[in-house]
C-alpha positions as MATLAB code, in Angstrom:
seq = 'XXXXXXXXXXXXXXXXXXXXXXXXXXXXXXXXXXXXXXXXXXXXXXXXXXXXXXXXXXXXXXXXXXXXXXXXXXXXXXXXXXXXXXXXXXXXXXXXXXXXXXXXXX';
ca = [
       7.326   -4.502   29.678;
       9.994   -2.942   31.692;
      13.510   -3.164   30.353;
      14.788   -4.273   33.254;
      12.409   -7.635   32.489;
      14.042   -7.918   28.791;
      17.776   -7.865   30.764;
      16.410  -10.582   32.672;
      15.008  -12.477   29.784;
      18.367  -12.229   27.489;
      20.698  -13.690   30.577;
      17.676  -16.658   30.823;
      18.554  -17.251   27.212;
      22.038  -17.747   27.738;
      22.149  -19.087   31.064;
      24.290  -16.447   33.076;
      25.453  -12.564   32.687;
      28.512  -13.562   32.390;
      27.618  -15.788   28.483;
      25.527  -13.216   27.558;
      28.306  -10.953   27.983;
      30.814  -12.991   26.253;
      28.074  -13.413   23.970;
      27.652   -9.386   22.833;
      31.094   -8.208   23.465;
      30.507   -6.217   26.673;
      31.946   -7.078   30.079;
      29.983   -8.872   32.226;
      30.252   -5.836   34.945;
      28.008   -3.721   32.123;
      25.780   -6.491   32.318;
      25.301   -6.370   35.581;
      24.599   -2.851   35.856;
      22.515   -2.548   33.253;
      20.225   -5.493   35.221;
      20.929   -3.417   38.235;
      19.791    0.063   36.735;
      17.037   -1.163   34.622;
      18.104    0.012   31.129;
      20.729   -0.819   28.608;
      23.093    1.330   26.068;
      21.672    1.551   23.231;
      24.463   -0.078   21.829;
      23.969   -2.741   24.345;
      20.280   -3.586   23.155;
      21.119   -3.761   19.848;
      23.764   -6.543   20.453;
      21.327   -7.897   22.781;
      18.603   -8.140   20.024;
      20.998   -9.601   17.624;
      22.361  -12.171   19.777;
      19.131  -13.392   21.074;
      17.647  -13.526   17.373;
      15.450  -11.311   17.969;
      13.845  -12.701   21.336;
      14.638   -9.997   23.141;
      14.098   -6.651   20.782;
      15.777   -3.468   21.315;
      12.337   -1.975   21.222;
      12.082   -3.893   24.773;
      15.343   -2.576   26.159;
      14.823    0.981   25.086;
      11.480    2.143   24.292;
      12.972    5.612   24.955;
      15.273    5.579   21.542;
      13.878    3.254   19.397;
      10.214    3.765   19.598;
       8.065    4.066   16.060;
       8.783    7.556   15.107;
       5.579    9.911   14.986;
       3.659   10.887   11.439;
       4.564   14.029   10.004;
       1.987   16.531    9.692;
       1.804   18.841    6.893;
       3.050   22.095    7.487;
       1.818   25.564    6.513;
       4.504   25.535    3.210;
       2.819   22.991    2.046;
      -0.649   25.022    1.435;
      -1.600   26.902   -1.240;
      -0.132   30.508   -1.244;
      -2.483   33.367    0.295;
      -4.197   35.830   -1.772;
      -2.194   39.389   -2.222;
      -1.711   41.417    0.649;
      -3.974   44.377    1.396;
      -1.576   46.349    2.813;
       0.158   47.116   -0.699;
      -2.594   46.181   -2.810;
      -0.586   44.211   -5.357;
       1.118   41.918   -2.897;
       4.803   42.939   -2.583;
       6.461   46.087   -0.196;
       6.261   49.472   -2.036;
       8.701   50.445   -4.880;
      11.060   52.234   -2.271;
      11.469   49.094   -0.711;
      12.418   46.710   -3.673;
      15.580   45.725   -5.067;
      15.205   46.435   -8.075;
      13.805   50.007   -7.819;
      15.569   52.381   -9.661;
      15.712   54.714   -6.499;
      18.940   54.236   -4.796;
      20.105   55.669   -1.209;
      23.392   57.104   -0.942;
];
């Protein structure tokens, strides 16, 4: 279903673009432009969904904005910690680089 079809369906529910515009609080020109361009603003889509009692959903009007969000994937920070570093042997930087090292450079 195209978003233009959703706008046409919403207009059909109210009988005219002017009546739909009055019900959702937008101008008749804004509704006609949405029909002509084929998409409504996100605010208009939400208002149309409320005004039509869910007969025309905001997902029908703006699938790019109101599409279901994908599931989150597990990232590397959720995994077990790696084994100790081979480079330094004990898993940390050498003593001269550590912050708690007694050596200080002038």
